[in-house]
N, CA, C and O atoms as a GROMACS GRO file, in nm:
protein
  548
    1MET      N    1   1.566   5.350 -16.655
    1MET     CA    2   1.663   5.277 -16.685
    1MET      C    3   1.834   5.344 -16.657
    1MET      O    4   1.932   5.274 -16.635
    2SER      N    5   1.833   5.458 -16.664
    2SER     CA    6   1.939   5.545 -16.665
    2SER      C    7   1.974   5.602 -16.508
    2SER      O    8   2.085   5.643 -16.474
    3SER      N    9   1.834   5.593 -16.403
    3SER     CA   10   1.841   5.605 -16.324
    3SER      C   11   1.926   5.543 -16.205
    3SER      O   12   2.009   5.585 -16.125
    4ALA      N   13   1.855   5.401 -16.240
    4ALA     CA   14   1.952   5.336 -16.159
    4ALA      C   15   2.108   5.284 -16.207
    4ALA      O   16   2.184   5.238 -16.122
    5GLN      N   17   2.142   5.294 -16.325
    5GLN     CA   18   2.260   5.330 -16.319
    5GLN      C   19   2.328   5.491 -16.292
    5GLN      O   20   2.449   5.505 -16.314
    6GLU      N   21   2.278   5.566 -16.262
    6GLU     CA   22   2.317   5.680 -16.217
    6GLU      C   23   2.338   5.642 -16.024
    6GLU      O   24   2.447   5.653 -15.968
    7ARG      N   25   2.219   5.601 -15.956
    7ARG     CA   26   2.257   5.534 -15.805
    7ARG      C   27   2.368   5.466 -15.837
    7ARG      O   28   2.474   5.524 -15.812
    8LYS      N   29   2.374   5.379 -15.875
    8LYS     CA   30   2.476   5.287 -15.853
    8LYS      C   31   2.647   5.402 -15.906
    8LYS      O   32   2.742   5.367 -15.836
    9THR      N   33   2.664   5.456 -15.954
    9THR     CA   34   2.769   5.495 -15.960
    9THR      C   35   2.793   5.626 -15.880
    9THR      O   36   2.906   5.675 -15.889
   10LEU      N   37   2.704   5.685 -15.806
   10LEU     CA   38   2.720   5.788 -15.758
   10LEU      C   39   2.770   5.737 -15.633
   10LEU      O   40   2.848   5.825 -15.597
   11PRO      N   41   2.771   5.647 -15.546
   11PRO     CA   42   2.898   5.611 -15.465
   11PRO      C   43   3.041   5.584 -15.556
   11PRO      O   44   3.146   5.593 -15.492
   12HIS      N   45   3.045   5.570 -15.620
   12HIS     CA   46   3.182   5.539 -15.660
   12HIS      C   47   3.222   5.692 -15.738
   12HIS      O   48   3.344   5.710 -15.744
   13THR      N   49   3.146   5.792 -15.791
   13THR     CA   50   3.216   5.947 -15.792
   13THR      C   51   3.257   6.004 -15.660
   13THR      O   52   3.353   6.082 -15.660
   14LEU      N   53   3.169   5.963 -15.492
   14LEU     CA   54   3.196   6.052 -15.416
   14LEU      C   55   3.319   5.996 -15.325
   14LEU      O   56   3.386   6.058 -15.242
   15LEU      N   57   3.328   5.844 -15.372
   15LEU     CA   58   3.482   5.758 -15.325
   15LEU      C   59   3.555   5.858 -15.400
   15LEU      O   60   3.593   5.950 -15.326
   16LEU      N   61   3.582   5.869 -15.504
   16LEU     CA   62   3.698   5.904 -15.567
   16LEU      C   63   3.705   6.064 -15.562
   16LEU      O   64   3.804   6.117 -15.613
   17LEU      N   65   3.590   6.155 -15.492
   17LEU     CA   66   3.565   6.246 -15.493
   17LEU      C   67   3.654   6.266 -15.341
   17LEU      O   68   3.727   6.365 -15.329
   18PHE      N   69   3.646   6.200 -15.267
   18PHE     CA   70   3.684   6.209 -15.089
   18PHE      C   71   3.863   6.186 -15.156
   18PHE      O   72   3.953   6.268 -15.173
   19LEU      N   73   3.857   6.054 -15.178
   19LEU     CA   74   4.012   6.046 -15.170
   19LEU      C   75   4.109   6.116 -15.253
   19LEU      O   76   4.231   6.115 -15.235
   20SER      N   77   4.026   6.198 -15.376
   20SER     CA   78   4.152   6.313 -15.446
   20SER      C   79   4.156   6.404 -15.290
   20SER      O   80   4.260   6.404 -15.223
   21PHE      N   81   4.053   6.466 -15.251
   21PHE     CA   82   4.090   6.557 -15.138
   21PHE      C   83   4.201   6.493 -15.026
   21PHE      O   84   4.264   6.577 -14.962
   22GLN      N   85   4.224   6.376 -15.003
   22GLN     CA   86   4.292   6.309 -14.930
   22GLN      C   87   4.414   6.375 -14.953
   22GLN      O   88   4.483   6.444 -14.878
   23PHE      N   89   4.436   6.331 -15.107
   23PHE     CA   90   4.564   6.372 -15.162
   23PHE      C   91   4.600   6.542 -15.140
   23PHE      O   92   4.704   6.599 -15.109
   24LEU      N   93   4.473   6.588 -15.167
   24LEU     CA   94   4.508   6.724 -15.182
   24LEU      C   95   4.588   6.796 -15.020
   24LEU      O   96   4.658   6.897 -15.010
   25ILE      N   97   4.548   6.707 -14.922
   25ILE     CA   98   4.584   6.732 -14.759
   25ILE      C   99   4.714   6.688 -14.721
   25ILE      O  100   4.766   6.766 -14.641
   26THR      N  101   4.819   6.539 -14.766
   26THR     CA  102   4.868   6.516 -14.739
   26THR      C  103   4.991   6.635 -14.691
   26THR      O  104   5.025   6.730 -14.762
   27PRO      N  105   5.063   6.594 -14.510
   27PRO     CA  106   5.142   6.674 -14.491
   27PRO      C  107   5.278   6.694 -14.567
   27PRO      O  108   5.301   6.616 -14.660
   28VAL      N  109   5.341   6.759 -14.548
   28VAL     CA  110   5.452   6.764 -14.635
   28VAL      C  111   5.581   6.716 -14.588
   28VAL      O  112   5.641   6.764 -14.492
   29SER      N  113   5.632   6.592 -14.683
   29SER     CA  114   5.722   6.494 -14.605
   29SER      C  115   5.836   6.554 -14.593
   29SER      O  116   5.854   6.666 -14.641
   30LYS      N  117   5.928   6.486 -14.527
   30LYS     CA  118   6.070   6.501 -14.510
   30LYS      C  119   6.154   6.477 -14.602
   30LYS      O  120   6.263   6.512 -14.557
   31ALA      N  121   6.168   6.434 -14.715
   31ALA     CA  122   6.151   6.460 -14.855
   31ALA      C  123   6.127   6.600 -14.958
   31ALA      O  124   6.205   6.643 -15.043
   32ASP      N  125   6.039   6.633 -14.933
   32ASP     CA  126   5.980   6.760 -14.966
   32ASP      C  127   6.090   6.898 -14.895
   32ASP      O  128   6.125   7.008 -14.938
   33GLU      N  129   6.118   6.814 -14.756
   33GLU     CA  130   6.201   6.919 -14.706
   33GLU      C  131   6.315   6.934 -14.750
   33GLU      O  132   6.381   7.038 -14.761
   34GLU      N  133   6.347   6.796 -14.786
   34GLU     CA  134   6.526   6.828 -14.818
   34GLU      C  135   6.571   6.861 -14.976
   34GLU      O  136   6.679   6.900 -15.019
   35THR      N  137   6.438   6.829 -15.047
   35THR     CA  138   6.423   6.883 -15.173
   35THR      C  139   6.377   7.046 -15.170
   35THR      O  140   6.333   7.087 -15.277
   36ALA      N  141   6.381   7.102 -15.106
   36ALA     CA  142   6.339   7.264 -15.089
   36ALA      C  143   6.503   7.292 -15.063
   36ALA      O  144   6.566   7.353 -15.150
   37ALA      N  145   6.572   7.244 -14.938
   37ALA     CA  146   6.681   7.276 -14.922
   37ALA      C  147   6.780   7.250 -15.015
   37ALA      O  148   6.869   7.334 -15.007
   38SER      N  149   6.805   7.134 -15.131
   38SER     CA  150   6.905   7.119 -15.214
   38SER      C  151   6.850   7.236 -15.312
   38SER      O  152   6.931   7.277 -15.395
   39VAL      N  153   6.759   7.278 -15.312
   39VAL     CA  154   6.706   7.402 -15.445
   39VAL      C  155   6.790   7.498 -15.389
   39VAL      O  156   6.833   7.583 -15.467
   40TYR      N  157   6.830   7.505 -15.251
   40TYR     CA  158   6.894   7.676 -15.198
   40TYR      C  159   7.071   7.650 -15.200
   40TYR      O  160   7.167   7.721 -15.229
   41PHE      N  161   7.053   7.493 -15.147
   41PHE     CA  162   7.238   7.464 -15.170
   41PHE      C  163   7.326   7.472 -15.277
   41PHE      O  164   7.448   7.486 -15.274
   42LEU      N  165   7.217   7.460 -15.414
   42LEU     CA  166   7.327   7.461 -15.508
   42LEU      C  167   7.376   7.621 -15.558
   42LEU      O  168   7.492   7.647 -15.592
   43PRO      N  169   7.279   7.707 -15.555
   43PRO     CA  170   7.306   7.806 -15.543
   43PRO      C  171   7.390   7.911 -15.442
   43PRO      O  172   7.412   8.029 -15.469
   44THR      N  173   7.438   7.836 -15.305
   44THR     CA  174   7.451   7.906 -15.262
   44THR      C  175   7.623   7.831 -15.305
   44THR      O  176   7.716   7.909 -15.327
   45VAL      N  177   7.647   7.665 -15.312
   45VAL     CA  178   7.805   7.626 -15.400
   45VAL      C  179   7.811   7.778 -15.452
   45VAL      O  180   7.839   7.880 -15.390
   46GLU      N  181   7.778   7.758 -15.576
   46GLU     CA  182   7.813   7.925 -15.643
   46GLU      C  183   7.850   7.989 -15.610
   46GLU      O  184   7.968   8.005 -15.642
   47PHE      N  185   7.783   8.095 -15.506
   47PHE     CA  186   7.831   8.189 -15.465
   47PHE      C  187   8.014   8.157 -15.392
   47PHE      O  188   8.124   8.206 -15.421
   48ALA      N  189   7.970   8.049 -15.290
   48ALA     CA  190   8.104   8.009 -15.290
   48ALA      C  191   8.271   8.021 -15.368
   48ALA      O  192   8.373   8.076 -15.327
   49VAL      N  193   8.248   7.959 -15.468
   49VAL     CA  194   8.297   7.955 -15.601
   49VAL      C  195   8.343   8.081 -15.617
   49VAL      O  196   8.459   8.120 -15.607
   50GLU      N  197   8.210   8.165 -15.651
   50GLU     CA  198   8.246   8.283 -15.712
   50GLU      C  199   8.346   8.394 -15.611
   50GLU      O  200   8.430   8.477 -15.646
   51THR      N  201   8.292   8.350 -15.458
   51THR     CA  202   8.421   8.462 -15.372
   51THR      C  203   8.507   8.415 -15.425
   51THR      O  204   8.558   8.492 -15.507
   52PHE      N  205   8.581   8.256 -15.415
   52PHE     CA  206   8.648   8.233 -15.408
   52PHE      C  207   8.738   8.274 -15.469
   52PHE      O  208   8.849   8.312 -15.433
   53ASN      N  209   8.661   8.264 -15.621
   53ASN     CA  210   8.764   8.326 -15.755
   53ASN      C  211   8.763   8.506 -15.755
   53ASN      O  212   8.838   8.571 -15.827
   54ARG      N  213   8.683   8.555 -15.677
   54ARG     CA  214   8.722   8.688 -15.709
   54ARG      C  215   8.811   8.769 -15.633
   54ARG      O  216   8.858   8.879 -15.660
   55LYS      N  217   8.830   8.671 -15.500
   55LYS     CA  218   8.927   8.679 -15.394
   55LYS      C  219   9.088   8.641 -15.417
   55LYS      O  220   9.184   8.680 -15.350
   56SER      N  221   9.087   8.548 -15.542
   56SER     CA  222   9.192   8.501 -15.534
   56SER      C  223   9.299   8.570 -15.607
   56SER      O  224   9.265   8.618 -15.714
   57GLN      N  225   9.402   8.582 -15.576
   57GLN     CA  226   9.523   8.634 -15.684
   57GLN      C  227   9.575   8.582 -15.819
   57GLN      O  228   9.657   8.628 -15.898
   58GLU      N  229   9.498   8.466 -15.819
   58GLU     CA  230   9.546   8.360 -15.929
   58GLU      C  231   9.428   8.414 -16.091
   58GLU      O  232   9.311   8.454 -16.091
   59GLU      N  233   9.549   8.383 -16.239
   59GLU     CA  234   9.475   8.482 -16.289
   59GLU      C  235   9.378   8.333 -16.375
   59GLU      O  236   9.316   8.343 -16.480
   60TYR      N  237   9.386   8.257 -16.325
   60TYR     CA  238   9.267   8.153 -16.434
   60TYR      C  239   9.173   8.110 -16.302
   60TYR      O  240   9.218   8.101 -16.188
   61ALA      N  241   9.041   8.086 -16.336
   61ALA     CA  242   8.938   8.047 -16.235
   61ALA      C  243   8.940   7.881 -16.191
   61ALA      O  244   8.965   7.777 -16.252
   62TYR      N  245   8.901   7.912 -16.062
   62TYR     CA  246   8.875   7.760 -16.008
   62TYR      C  247   8.741   7.698 -15.998
   62TYR      O  248   8.662   7.771 -15.938
   63ARG      N  249   8.699   7.600 -16.034
   63ARG     CA  250   8.586   7.508 -16.023
   63ARG      C  251   8.542   7.395 -15.927
   63ARG      O  252   8.639   7.334 -15.881
   64VAL      N  253   8.427   7.354 -15.887
   64VAL     CA  254   8.414   7.257 -15.798
   64VAL      C  255   8.515   7.126 -15.824
   64VAL      O  256   8.588   7.185 -15.903
   65GLU      N  257   8.551   7.044 -15.819
   65GLU     CA  258   8.605   6.888 -15.884
   65GLU      C  259   8.477   6.824 -15.815
   65GLU      O  260   8.371   6.787 -15.866
   66HIS      N  261   8.537   6.825 -15.632
   66HIS     CA  262   8.404   6.720 -15.587
   66HIS      C  263   8.359   6.814 -15.443
   66HIS      O  264   8.437   6.891 -15.387
   67ILE      N  265   8.216   6.790 -15.397
   67ILE     CA  266   8.191   6.816 -15.280
   67ILE      C  267   8.237   6.693 -15.202
   67ILE      O  268   8.207   6.576 -15.225
   68LEU      N  269   8.322   6.745 -15.099
   68LEU     CA  270   8.336   6.620 -15.029
   68LEU      C  271   8.264   6.617 -14.910
   68LEU      O  272   8.274   6.508 -14.854
   69SER      N  273   8.163   6.738 -14.822
   69SER     CA  274   8.054   6.705 -14.747
   69SER      C  275   8.009   6.814 -14.731
   69SER      O  276   8.087   6.908 -14.749
   70SER      N  277   7.903   6.836 -14.701
   70SER     CA  278   7.817   6.947 -14.654
   70SER      C  279   7.683   6.928 -14.575
   70SER      O  280   7.630   6.817 -14.579
   71TRP      N  281   7.636   7.009 -14.518
   71TRP     CA  282   7.558   7.023 -14.413
   71TRP      C  283   7.516   7.128 -14.382
   71TRP      O  284   7.589   7.227 -14.382
   72GLU      N  285   7.347   7.136 -14.335
   72GLU     CA  286   7.287   7.275 -14.326
   72GLU      C  287   7.314   7.279 -14.161
   72GLU      O  288   7.305   7.187 -14.080
   73GLU      N  289   7.341   7.383 -14.145
   73GLU     CA  290   7.382   7.474 -13.976
   73GLU      C  291   7.266   7.424 -13.912
   73GLU      O  292   7.188   7.365 -13.986
   74LYS      N  293   7.239   7.433 -13.809
   74LYS     CA  294   7.134   7.435 -13.711
   74LYS      C  295   7.104   7.542 -13.664
   74LYS      O  296   7.142   7.569 -13.550
   75VAL      N  297   7.013   7.648 -13.750
   75VAL     CA  298   7.015   7.799 -13.658
   75VAL      C  299   6.860   7.829 -13.756
   75VAL      O  300   6.842   7.795 -13.873
   76ASP      N  301   6.793   7.880 -13.693
   76ASP     CA  302   6.647   7.963 -13.712
   76ASP      C  303   6.654   8.050 -13.851
   76ASP      O  304   6.561   8.042 -13.932
   77PHE      N  305   6.780   8.143 -13.877
   77PHE     CA  306   6.759   8.212 -13.973
   77PHE      C  307   6.886   8.288 -13.958
   77PHE      O  308   6.922   8.343 -13.855
   78PRO      N  309   6.960   8.286 -14.090
   78PRO     CA  310   6.876   8.253 -14.241
   78PRO      C  311   6.947   8.140 -14.273
   78PRO      O  312   7.046   8.120 -14.203
   79ALA      N  313   6.922   8.055 -14.366
   79ALA     CA  314   7.013   7.909 -14.376
   79ALA      C  315   7.112   7.925 -14.369
   79ALA      O  316   7.149   8.042 -14.379
   80VAL      N  317   7.204   7.830 -14.350
   80VAL     CA  318   7.317   7.844 -14.310
   80VAL      C  319   7.354   7.714 -14.389
   80VAL      O  320   7.266   7.629 -14.380
   81TYR      N  321   7.483   7.670 -14.478
   81TYR     CA  322   7.500   7.586 -14.554
   81TYR      C  323   7.685   7.575 -14.507
   81TYR      O  324   7.752   7.661 -14.565
   82SER      N  325   7.736   7.515 -14.447
   82SER     CA  326   7.861   7.461 -14.455
   82SER      C  327   7.878   7.333 -14.550
   82SER      O  328   7.812   7.230 -14.562
   83MET      N  329   8.024   7.395 -14.628
   83MET     CA  330   8.050   7.257 -14.736
   83MET      C  331   8.180   7.228 -14.714
   83MET      O  332   8.228   7.275 -14.611
   84LYS      N  333   8.251   7.160 -14.785
   84LYS     CA  334   8.359   7.133 -14.790
   84LYS      C  335   8.406   7.082 -14.950
   84LYS      O  336   8.362   6.981 -15.004
   85LEU      N  337   8.498   7.168 -15.004
   85LEU     CA  338   8.479   7.128 -15.167
   85LEU      C  339   8.632   7.080 -15.198
   85LEU      O  340   8.724   7.080 -15.116
   86GLN      N  341   8.635   7.052 -15.293
   86GLN     CA  342   8.777   7.060 -15.320
   86GLN      C  343   8.773   7.104 -15.479
   86GLN      O  344   8.727   7.035 -15.570
   87MET      N  345   8.826   7.224 -15.492
   87MET     CA  346   8.860   7.311 -15.604
   87MET      C  347   8.949   7.292 -15.667
   87MET      O  348   9.053   7.275 -15.603
   88ARG      N  349   8.961   7.286 -15.822
   88ARG     CA  350   9.058   7.287 -15.901
   88ARG      C  351   9.058   7.377 -16.028
   88ARG      O  352   8.961   7.415 -16.092
   89ARG      N  353   9.198   7.402 -16.051
   89ARG     CA  354   9.224   7.498 -16.126
   89ARG      C  355   9.147   7.460 -16.295
   89ARG      O  356   9.139   7.349 -16.348
   90THR      N  357   9.108   7.566 -16.339
   90THR     CA  358   9.038   7.556 -16.480
   90THR      C  359   9.187   7.622 -16.552
   90THR      O  360   9.291   7.663 -16.500
   91MET      N  361   9.135   7.610 -16.718
   91MET     CA  362   9.208   7.630 -16.799
   91MET      C  363   9.135   7.791 -16.855
   91MET      O  364   9.207   7.861 -16.926
   92CYS      N  365   9.032   7.828 -16.829
   92CYS     CA  366   8.966   7.920 -16.831
   92CYS      C  367   9.007   8.044 -16.751
   92CYS      O  368   9.055   8.019 -16.641
   93LYS      N  369   8.993   8.234 -16.799
   93LYS     CA  370   9.017   8.311 -16.684
   93LYS      C  371   8.930   8.334 -16.620
   93LYS      O  372   8.818   8.291 -16.648
   94LYS      N  373   8.963   8.424 -16.494
   94LYS     CA  374   8.833   8.427 -16.394
   94LYS      C  375   8.748   8.466 -16.447
   94LYS      O  376   8.643   8.424 -16.399
   95PHE      N  377   8.733   8.537 -16.539
   95PHE     CA  378   8.579   8.642 -16.562
   95PHE      C  379   8.507   8.629 -16.692
   95PHE      O  380   8.426   8.708 -16.740
   96GLU      N  381   8.562   8.482 -16.756
   96GLU     CA  382   8.504   8.391 -16.860
   96GLU      C  383   8.366   8.339 -16.829
   96GLU      O  384   8.331   8.309 -16.715
   97GLU      N  385   8.289   8.329 -16.937
   97GLU     CA  386   8.149   8.333 -16.944
   97GLU      C  387   8.092   8.153 -16.872
   97GLU      O  388   8.005   8.123 -16.790
   98SER      N  389   8.184   8.073 -16.947
   98SER     CA  390   8.138   7.900 -16.964
   98SER      C  391   8.226   7.839 -16.813
   98SER      O  392   8.259   7.721 -16.822
   99LEU      N  393   8.252   7.885 -16.726
   99LEU     CA  394   8.327   7.808 -16.583
   99LEU      C  395   8.283   7.663 -16.567
   99LEU      O  396   8.354   7.568 -16.533
  100ASP      N  397   8.126   7.663 -16.606
  100ASP     CA  398   8.097   7.577 -16.553
  100ASP      C  399   8.111   7.449 -16.627
  100ASP      O  400   8.090   7.344 -16.567
  101THR      N  401   8.144   7.449 -16.753
  101THR     CA  402   8.210   7.327 -16.849
  101THR      C  403   8.383   7.370 -16.891
  101THR      O  404   8.460   7.305 -16.961
  102CYS      N  405   8.404   7.482 -16.833
  102CYS     CA  406   8.579   7.499 -16.868
  102CYS      C  407   8.702   7.365 -16.809
  102CYS      O  408   8.735   7.352 -16.691
  103PRO      N  409   8.736   7.309 -16.884
  103PRO     CA  410   8.841   7.217 -16.840
  103PRO      C  411   8.889   7.199 -16.719
  103PRO      O  412   8.910   7.307 -16.666
  104PHE      N  413   8.908   7.131 -16.668
  104PHE     CA  414   9.073   7.148 -16.556
  104PHE      C  415   9.202   7.159 -16.611
  104PHE      O  416   9.231   7.076 -16.697
  105GLN      N  417   9.280   7.239 -16.580
  105GLN     CA  418   9.442   7.227 -16.602
  105GLN      C  419   9.492   7.077 -16.586
  105GLN      O  420   9.432   7.012 -16.501
  106GLN      N  421   9.613   7.000 -16.668
  106GLN     CA  422   9.596   6.866 -16.621
  106GLN      C  423   9.779   6.846 -16.540
  106GLN      O  424   9.873   6.767 -16.534
  107SER      N  425   9.724   7.014 -16.479
  107SER     CA  426   9.932   6.978 -16.407
  107SER      C  427   9.886   6.945 -16.279
  107SER      O  428   9.771   6.948 -16.235
  108ASN      N  429  10.015   6.906 -16.211
  108ASN     CA  430  10.007   6.794 -16.118
  108ASN      C  431  10.032   6.871 -15.988
  108ASN      O  432  10.025   6.814 -15.879
  109SER      N  433  10.080   7.097 -16.010
  109SER     CA  434  10.137   7.135 -15.911
  109SER      C  435  10.015   7.146 -15.782
  109SER      O  436   9.893   7.145 -15.791
  110PRO      N  437  10.074   7.152 -15.702
  110PRO     CA  438  10.003   7.187 -15.583
  110PRO      C  439   9.915   7.272 -15.543
  110PRO      O  440   9.820   7.262 -15.465
  111ASN      N  441   9.975   7.389 -15.629
  111ASN     CA  442   9.863   7.510 -15.579
  111ASN      C  443   9.796   7.471 -15.729
  111ASN      O  444   9.832   7.562 -15.804
  112ASN      N  445   9.733   7.399 -15.786
  112ASN     CA  446   9.631   7.337 -15.905
  112ASN      C  447   9.453   7.303 -15.814
  112ASN      O  448   9.332   7.301 -15.837
  113THR      N  449   9.566   7.278 -15.690
  113THR     CA  450   9.402   7.198 -15.621
  113THR      C  451   9.381   7.270 -15.443
  113THR      O  452   9.475   7.270 -15.364
  114PHE      N  453   9.278   7.311 -15.418
  114PHE     CA  454   9.264   7.341 -15.273
  114PHE      C  455   9.135   7.283 -15.213
  114PHE      O  456   9.027   7.294 -15.271
  115THR      N  457   9.149   7.227 -15.109
  115THR     CA  458   9.052   7.162 -14.997
  115THR      C  459   9.004   7.307 -14.919
  115THR      O  460   9.085   7.357 -14.841
  116CYS      N  461   8.869   7.375 -14.943
  116CYS     CA  462   8.816   7.453 -14.893
  116CYS      C  463   8.661   7.400 -14.802
  116CYS      O  464   8.573   7.316 -14.823
  117LEU      N  465   8.690   7.511 -14.685
  117LEU     CA  466   8.531   7.485 -14.606
  117LEU      C  467   8.503   7.618 -14.626
  117LEU      O  468   8.583   7.708 -14.649
  118PHE      N  469   8.363   7.623 -14.615
  118PHE     CA  470   8.306   7.725 -14.656
  118PHE      C  471   8.148   7.720 -14.606
  118PHE      O  472   8.053   7.651 -14.643
  119THR      N  473   8.167   7.849 -14.483
  119THR     CA  474   7.983   7.840 -14.434
  119THR      C  475   7.929   7.946 -14.467
  119THR      O  476   7.972   8.043 -14.404
  120VAL      N  477   7.845   7.969 -14.548
  120VAL     CA  478   7.740   8.058 -14.624
  120VAL      C  479   7.606   8.052 -14.571
  120VAL      O  480   7.552   7.946 -14.536
  121GLY      N  481   7.527   8.217 -14.563
  121GLY     CA  482   7.409   8.220 -14.504
  121GLY      C  483   7.310   8.278 -14.606
  121GLY      O  484   7.323   8.398 -14.632
  122THR      N  485   7.223   8.214 -14.661
  122THR     CA  486   7.147   8.231 -14.786
  122THR      C  487   7.005   8.291 -14.746
  122THR      O  488   6.941   8.224 -14.665
  123PHE      N  489   6.958   8.388 -14.785
  123PHE     CA  490   6.810   8.434 -14.772
  123PHE      C  491   6.736   8.439 -14.968
  123PHE      O  492   6.739   8.518 -15.062
  124PRO      N  493   6.680   8.301 -14.939
  124PRO     CA  494   6.654   8.278 -15.077
  124PRO      C  495   6.554   8.404 -15.122
  124PRO      O  496   6.563   8.439 -15.240
  125TRP      N  497   6.484   8.456 -15.057
  125TRP     CA  498   6.361   8.528 -15.137
  125TRP      C  499   6.458   8.651 -15.183
  125TRP      O  500   6.440   8.695 -15.296
  126VAL      N  501   6.532   8.692 -15.124
  126VAL     CA  502   6.611   8.788 -15.206
  126VAL      C  503   6.717   8.754 -15.293
  126VAL      O  504   6.749   8.843 -15.373
  127THR      N  505   6.768   8.667 -15.296
  127THR     CA  506   6.852   8.583 -15.357
  127THR      C  507   7.014   8.668 -15.293
  127THR      O  508   7.092   8.730 -15.365
  128GLU      N  509   7.026   8.652 -15.179
  128GLU     CA  510   7.147   8.750 -15.142
  128GLU      C  511   7.223   8.653 -14.988
  128GLU      O  512   7.169   8.606 -14.888
  129PHE      N  513   7.324   8.655 -15.019
  129PHE     CA  514   7.469   8.569 -14.958
  129PHE      C  515   7.491   8.618 -14.863
  129PHE      O  516   7.452   8.732 -14.838
  130LYS      N  517   7.555   8.549 -14.787
  130LYS     CA  518   7.650   8.613 -14.680
  130LYS      C  519   7.766   8.525 -14.621
  130LYS      O  520   7.730   8.441 -14.538
  131LEU      N  521   7.929   8.534 -14.658
  131LEU     CA  522   8.012   8.439 -14.632
  131LEU      C  523   8.075   8.425 -14.513
  131LEU      O  524   8.185   8.481 -14.508
  132TYR      N  525   8.036   8.363 -14.406
  132TYR     CA  526   8.072   8.353 -14.271
  132TYR      C  527   8.228   8.340 -14.210
  132TYR      O  528   8.300   8.398 -14.128
  133LYS      N  529   8.237   8.202 -14.324
  133LYS     CA  530   8.355   8.127 -14.282
  133LYS      C  531   8.396   8.087 -14.421
  133LYS      O  532   8.326   8.058 -14.519
  134HIS      N  533   8.559   8.093 -14.402
  134HIS     CA  534   8.653   8.042 -14.599
  134HIS      C  535   8.787   7.986 -14.544
  134HIS      O  536   8.879   8.060 -14.508
  135GLU      N  537   8.791   7.880 -14.542
  135GLU     CA  538   8.934   7.896 -14.522
  135GLU      C  539   9.002   7.740 -14.615
  135GLU      O  540   8.940   7.636 -14.638
  136CYS      N  541   9.144   7.771 -14.651
  136CYS     CA  542   9.129   7.656 -14.801
  136CYS      C  543   9.263   7.620 -14.738
  136CYS      O  544   9.334   7.692 -14.668
  137SER      N  545   9.284   7.497 -14.776
  137SER     CA  546   9.435   7.438 -14.798
  137SER      C  547   9.471   7.361 -14.940
  137SER      O  548   9.584   7.316 -14.959
   0.00000   0.00000   0.00000
């Protein structure tokens, strides 16, 4: 009796095995490529902000208030991102630890906010960045 039951389950087992291999060999989708690109984008934004703060003559640090636009440049090597960021002055000094959570200054001074265009190359396998362009208004 058990051999008849084994013969019935064998085709089902083979079918499940075959279907599981199909999932393993599915091609990489565009969404997967976009996810990989976004993994590299955020550290690139952090590098741009850090560079801005390092070069700034200001006592206080700036951080991103809004990412106005961003795109990946069409080059083969390295990955190059351009981004237009709205930067706003914080209440923290430039080299304090928690700049990501530091509150913005409430002043309406024109020097309180900048709109900057950055173009940055990233070499993610060695965590290296290169600033190609930096313009602020």
